N, C-alpha and C positions, 0 to 999 in steps of 0.2 A: 522470566525473560532475562537475557544478558543485560545487566544494568548499563554498561558502557554503550552498547548498541542502542538501547532504549533512549539514553540521554541525547545521542546524536539525532535519532529519529524525531524525538520531541522538538529539538531545536530547529530542525529542518521544517517540520510541520508548522511551527509557530513563527517562522522567519518572515512569512509573507512574500518570499522570493519565488515561489513556485505557483504556477497556474493549476488550479484544481480541476480535474476532469472526472468523468465517470464511464462506466461500461467497459472497463479494462484497466490494466496496470498503467498503460501510457497510450495516449492517443494524441499524435502530434506533439505539441509541447505541454500538454496537460496530463497531470498525473493523478491517479487514485492514491489514497493514503498508503496502500500497499506498494504501489509503484514507486513512491518516494523511498520506501525501505529497500526495494530492489535497486534503485539508483545508487543508494548509499553502499549496498553490497558490491556493485560494480566498481565503485571508487575505492573499495577496500580489497579488491582482487578476489572476492568470493565467487563471483560468476563473471562471465564474459559480457562485453557490450551487448545490448539487446539487438535482436534481428528485426529488420523492417519486414512487415508482412503484407503490405499493400494498403490500398485505399478502401474505405467503406463509404457508405452513403453520405457521411458528413464531410467527405473529401480530406479527412485527416488520416495520416499514416498510423496504423497500429504497430506496436512494438511487442515482441515476444522476448521475455527474459528467461533464459535457460529452459525454453520449451513451453513456458506458461504465458497466457494472455490475461488471465483474470485473477489468479491466486498466486501466493508465494511459491516459488520453486522449492523443492526439498532442501537444496543447499542453503538457501536463504533462511528457511525455517530453522534448520539446525544451527547455523551460524548465530542467528538472533536468539536462539533458545525458546522458540515458540512451539506449541503443541501441534499446530496444524497450519495450513496455508491461508486460512481466513479466520483469524482469532475472534472468539466470542468476546464482545465488549459490553453488552447490555441486555436487560430483559425488560419487556414492557409489562403493563398491568395485567395483561392476559396470559402472562407466562411465556410469551414468544421470545425466543432467543434472537438477538441481533448481532450480526458479525460485522467486522470492519468494512468489507466491500459493500454490503447492503446499506450500512449507515452512511458511508461516503456517497453512494449513489442516490440516497434518499434526500440529500441536500445538507447534511451536516458539514460545517466548515472544518478546515484543517485544525483550527484552534480548538473547536469543540471535540473533535476526534482525539487530539493530543491530550485533552483533559481526561477522556475516558481511558486512553491507553496508559496514561500515567497512574491512574487509580486502579485499573483492572488487571494490567499485565505485570 
């Protein structure tokens, strides 16, 4: 992974300034850990501002980043130097692979996810 991008991503995840959400990159003002990286990419001119795609049952607006609702768009993957749109971060005792979005949605905090990202990517 690009070390400069990683450092900014880790800082953002650990800052406590973002509301953590699940079930998509961004829902309302809440972000998945991957949505945080997409937002950083927007601020760096890698991709355009996200598109609002309407309301779901939670009454929060979902946002699509460069055509993606749930995983990193290709442009963000390439800019960040990641192998895919939902990076593998952990394995459980049964050998099951856990990816960033799944860990985020399972209840891991941004700080916990930052520790995994720092050590795995």
